[in-house]
C-alpha positions in Angstrom: 140.5 60.1 122.3 139.5 57.0 120.5 141.6 54.8 118.3 141.0 53.2 114.9 140.9 49.5 115.3 143.9 47.4 114.2 141.9 44.9 112.2 138.7 43.4 111.1 135.0 43.9 110.3 132.7 43.1 113.1 131.5 39.5 113.3 127.9 39.1 112.2 125.6 36.1 112.1 125.3 36.3 108.3 129.0 36.5 107.7 130.4 33.2 106.3 131.8 31.1 109.2 134.9 30.1 107.2 136.0 33.8 107.1 135.5 34.6 110.8 138.8 33.2 112.1 140.9 36.4 111.5 138.3 39.0 112.5 138.2 41.2 115.6 135.3 42.9 117.2 134.2 46.1 115.5 136.2 49.1 116.9 134.5 52.0 118.4 134.0 54.8 115.8 136.4 57.7 116.0 135.3 61.3 115.8 135.8 61.6 112.1 133.7 58.5 111.4 130.9 59.9 113.5 130.7 63.1 111.4 128.7 60.9 108.9 125.0 60.6 109.8 123.9 57.1 108.8 120.3 58.1 109.3 120.4 61.2 107.1 123.0 60.0 104.6 125.1 63.2 105.0 128.1 64.7 106.7 127.9 67.1 109.6 130.5 69.9 109.6 133.0 69.1 112.3 136.6 69.4 113.3 138.7 67.3 115.7 141.6 65.0 116.3 142.0 61.3 115.8 144.9 58.9 116.4 146.2 56.4 114.0 149.2 54.1 114.7 150.3 56.3 117.6 150.2 59.5 115.6 147.6 62.3 116.0 145.8 63.7 113.0 143.6 66.8 112.7 140.5 66.5 110.6 137.9 68.9 109.2 134.6 68.2 107.5 133.2 71.2 105.6 130.6 71.9 103.0 131.8 74.9 101.0 129.4 76.3 98.3 131.1 76.1 94.9 130.0 77.9 91.8 130.4 77.1 88.2 132.8 79.2 86.1 130.0 81.4 84.7 128.9 82.4 88.2 125.8 80.3 88.6 125.2 77.3 90.7 125.5 74.1 88.8 122.1 73.0 87.3 121.5 69.6 88.9 122.3 70.5 92.5 121.0 74.1 92.7 122.4 76.0 95.7 124.3 73.0 97.0 127.7 72.9 98.6 130.3 70.1 98.2 131.2 67.8 101.1 135.0 68.0 101.6 136.9 66.1 104.3 140.6 66.9 105.2 142.9 64.8 107.4 146.5 65.7 108.2 148.9 65.8 111.1 148.7 69.6 110.8 146.0 71.1 108.5 147.5 74.6 108.7 151.1 73.8 108.0 152.5 73.2 104.4 151.8 69.7 103.1 154.5 67.5 101.5 151.8 65.5 99.7 148.0 66.1 99.1 145.8 63.1 98.2 142.2 63.7 96.9 140.1 60.5 97.1 137.1 60.4 94.7 134.5 57.7 95.3 132.3 56.0 92.7 128.6 55.6 91.9 126.5 55.6 95.0 129.6 56.0 97.2 130.8 58.7 99.5 134.2 59.5 100.9 132.8 58.4 104.3 133.2 54.8 103.0 137.0 55.2 102.8 137.4 56.5 106.4 137.6 53.1 108.0 140.5 50.7 107.7 141.5 52.1 104.2 142.3 55.6 105.6 144.1 54.1 108.6 146.3 52.0 106.4 147.0 54.8 104.0 148.0 57.2 106.8 150.3 54.5 108.2 151.9 53.8 104.8 152.5 57.6 104.2 154.2 57.8 107.6 156.4 54.8 106.8 157.2 56.4 103.4 158.6 59.4 105.2 155.9 62.0 104.6 155.8 64.4 107.6 152.6 66.3 106.9 150.5 64.4 104.3 146.9 65.6 103.7 144.1 63.2 102.5 141.0 64.9 101.1 137.7 63.2 100.6 135.9 64.7 97.6 132.1 64.2 96.9 131.0 65.4 93.5 127.4 66.3 92.6 126.6 67.3 96.2 126.6 63.8 97.7 126.9 63.8 101.4 125.4 67.3 101.9 122.2 68.2 103.7 120.6 69.3 100.4 121.4 66.2 98.3 118.4 64.2 99.4 116.3 67.3 100.3 113.0 68.1 98.7 114.5 70.6 96.3 117.0 68.1 94.7 116.1 64.5 95.4 114.0 64.2 92.3 116.7 65.7 90.1 119.4 63.2 91.1 118.3 60.7 88.5 119.0 63.1 85.7 122.7 63.8 86.5 124.7 62.8 83.5 128.2 61.4 83.3 129.6 64.7 81.9 127.8 66.7 84.6 129.7 64.7 87.2 133.0 65.0 85.4 132.6 68.8 84.8 131.6 69.1 88.5 134.8 67.3 89.5 136.8 69.7 87.4 135.1 72.7 89.0 135.8 71.3 92.4 139.5 70.9 91.6 139.6 74.4 90.3 137.9 75.8 93.4 140.0 73.8 95.9 143.2 75.0 94.3 142.1 78.6 94.3 141.0 78.4 97.9 144.2 77.1 99.1 143.3 73.5 99.9 146.5 72.3 98.2 148.7 75.0 99.9 148.7 78.7 100.4 152.4 79.5 100.7 153.5 78.9 97.1 155.2 75.6 98.0 154.3 72.8 95.6 153.3 69.6 97.3 153.3 66.3 95.6 149.8 65.3 94.4 148.4 61.8 94.3 144.8 61.4 93.1 142.8 58.3 93.9 139.5 57.3 92.2 137.4 54.2 92.8 135.1 52.6 90.2 133.2 55.5 88.4 135.3 57.8 90.5 138.3 56.9 88.3 136.7 59.3 85.7 136.5 62.0 88.3 140.1 61.4 89.4 141.1 61.8 85.7 139.2 65.1 85.7 141.4 66.3 88.7 144.5 65.3 86.7 143.2 67.4 83.8 142.7 70.5 85.9 145.8 70.3 88.0 148.2 69.4 85.2 146.7 71.8 82.7 145.6 74.9 84.7 147.0 74.7 88.2 144.2 76.8 89.6 140.9 78.6 88.9 140.9 79.9 85.3 141.3 83.6 85.2 142.0 84.2 88.9 145.7 85.0 88.3 146.9 82.3 90.5 149.2 79.5 89.4 150.4 77.2 92.1 152.4 75.1 89.7 150.5 72.0 90.8 150.9 68.7 89.0 149.6 65.2 89.6 152.6 63.0 90.4 150.6 59.7 91.0 147.2 58.5 89.8 145.5 55.4 91.3 142.4 53.8 89.7 140.9 51.3 92.1 138.7 48.7 90.3 137.9 51.4 87.6 134.8 51.3 85.4 135.8 51.4 81.7 134.5 54.1 79.4 135.4 52.7 76.0 133.1 52.0 73.0 130.0 50.2 74.3 131.3 50.9 77.7 130.3 48.2 80.2 128.1 46.2 77.7 129.9 43.0 78.7 128.4 39.8 80.1 130.1 40.0 83.5 128.9 43.5 84.2 125.4 43.2 82.8 124.8 40.0 84.8 125.9 41.7 88.0 123.5 44.7 87.5 120.7 42.7 85.8 118.1 43.8 88.4 119.0 47.5 88.2 118.9 48.1 84.4 115.1 48.3 84.0 114.7 50.3 87.2 117.2 52.8 86.0 115.5 53.2 82.6 112.2 53.9 84.4 113.9 56.7 86.3 116.2 58.1 83.7 113.6 58.7 81.0 111.4 61.0 83.1 114.5 62.2 85.0 112.9 61.9 88.4 114.0 60.2 91.6 117.3 58.5 92.6 118.5 55.0 92.1 119.5 53.1 95.2 120.5 49.5 96.0 118.9 47.5 98.7 121.3 45.7 101.1 121.2 42.4 99.3 121.9 43.8 95.9 124.5 46.2 97.3 126.5 43.3 98.8 126.1 41.1 95.8 127.3 43.8 93.4 129.9 45.5 95.5 131.3 42.5 97.3 130.3 39.6 95.0 128.3 37.9 97.8 124.8 38.8 98.9 125.3 36.9 102.1 128.3 39.1 103.0 127.6 42.0 105.4 129.5 45.2 105.8 126.7 47.3 107.4 128.9 50.4 108.0 129.9 50.5 104.4 126.3 50.2 103.2 125.2 52.9 105.7 127.7 55.3 104.1 126.4 54.8 100.6 123.9 57.1 99.0 121.3 57.0 96.2 122.7 58.1 92.9 121.8 58.9 89.3 120.0 56.4 87.0 121.1 58.3 84.0 124.8 58.2 85.0 124.5 54.5 85.6 122.9 53.9 82.2 125.4 56.1 80.3 128.3 54.2 81.6 126.5 50.9 81.2 125.3 51.3 77.6 127.7 53.6 75.8 129.9 56.4 76.9 132.5 58.4 75.0 136.2 57.7 75.7 136.6 60.4 78.3 139.7 58.8 79.8 141.5 59.4 76.5 140.2 62.9 76.2 141.3 63.8 79.7 144.8 62.4 79.2 145.2 64.3 76.0 143.8 67.6 77.5 145.6 67.3 80.8 148.8 69.0 80.0 152.2 67.4 80.6 151.2 64.0 81.9 154.3 62.1 80.9 155.9 60.7 84.0 152.8 60.5 86.0 153.0 57.2 88.0 149.7 55.5 87.2 148.5 52.3 88.9 145.3 50.3 88.4 144.0 47.9 91.1 142.1 44.8 90.1 140.1 42.9 92.8 140.6 39.2 92.5 136.9 38.6 93.4 135.5 41.6 91.5 132.2 40.4 90.1 131.5 43.8 88.4 134.4 45.0 86.3 135.3 42.8 83.3 138.9 41.7 83.1 139.4 43.3 79.7 138.3 46.6 81.2 141.4 46.5 83.4 143.8 45.2 80.8 142.7 47.9 78.4 143.8 50.8 80.5 147.6 50.4 80.3 147.3 50.4 76.5 145.1 53.5 76.6 147.4 55.5 79.0 150.5 54.6 77.0 148.8 55.9 73.8 147.7 59.1 75.3 150.6 60.7 77.0 151.0 58.8 80.3 153.4 56.1 81.1 151.8 52.7 80.8 149.8 52.0 83.9 150.9 49.1 86.1 148.2 46.7 87.2 148.2 45.4 90.8 146.1 42.3 91.7 144.6 42.2 95.2 143.4 38.6 95.3 141.1 38.9 98.4 139.4 42.2 97.4 136.2 42.4 95.4 134.8 45.5 93.7 134.5 47.7 96.8 136.9 48.1 99.7 135.2 47.0 103.0 135.0 49.6 105.7 136.5 46.9 108.0 139.1 44.7 106.3 140.0 41.1 107.1 143.7 40.4 107.8 144.5 39.2 104.3 142.8 42.2 102.8 144.7 44.6 105.1 148.0 43.0 104.1 147.2 43.3 100.4 145.9 46.9 100.6 148.9 48.0 102.7 151.4 46.3 100.3 149.7 47.9 97.2 149.6 51.3 98.8 153.2 51.0 99.9 154.2 50.2 96.3 152.1 53.1 95.0 153.6 55.7 97.3 157.2 54.4 97.0 
């Protein structure tokens, strides 16, 4: 049995000296974390047990093959499964809350299996949940063996924003129908979490769970409903989308490269280590090697569509999502986020209030940037724990 570490990203030579005072040595990876192959950029199907804060949790990593509603595989990842991770004290017993986590552009759920997962499980325990389940969801096939395989790697660049959103909706449909939220008819609480572009995918989950409660036409209705929705450092999808000075300056090196890929629709857009840390953490000298190793190449077209102009899907999802009034929605803003403009964050409470949800509350995490490090410093851990505690209270 291995333990998740209590604090800290590992100390590296490139890490700013001023920030090293509160860091511990990197903890040994637990069995869930080793299910991710850093070399192949994919999950291996695996089950096991980890221990967090003195409590044992079962985990399962699976790659079920999901099909679109018309019976064919989705067009941009032909014949590909979806990488799904599950963590709970007891995966077979009824759950009192189920929490899908949807990562953003170039991200995988493997990036949230470090300190973030440890803190969330601890917060859920303190909040009184006896058998919570956290699910990592990877739309568009990210994290599967086929994603970067010969058959699909040149099609990644052509994945559109709506492809990803529809895929997230289909994943939600299938997971409900296959009993991932519960098989005994008992309704668990549901809290959906999305980071960056994954906030759009989390809204797609809200749409399906609140409006349909299961796979259309399968005769099952589990009476599911999203109780809580968390957008962490979300990308905005309003008119002209992210055409704002702060964002465009952050991604200035990637725009031309994405155009060259998106026009022919071949290849996949990836970030080198320097650009990754500059964009995601606001500092090209910062290093979180585990976080970077769990990232994947992604779609140039999806990047451009959100960058240049994307229709207000947030508003459409809220309107279509069934009875959304009363959903507790929270938006996280990183105090050092060099990517998301401030008005992108302040716009969301107005948007949610105008489209059927209660006005979202905005939580500032001063020591966080755009991404959440795999290993958090002490101040970051305290802020993440406090914000999650408030979200689940």
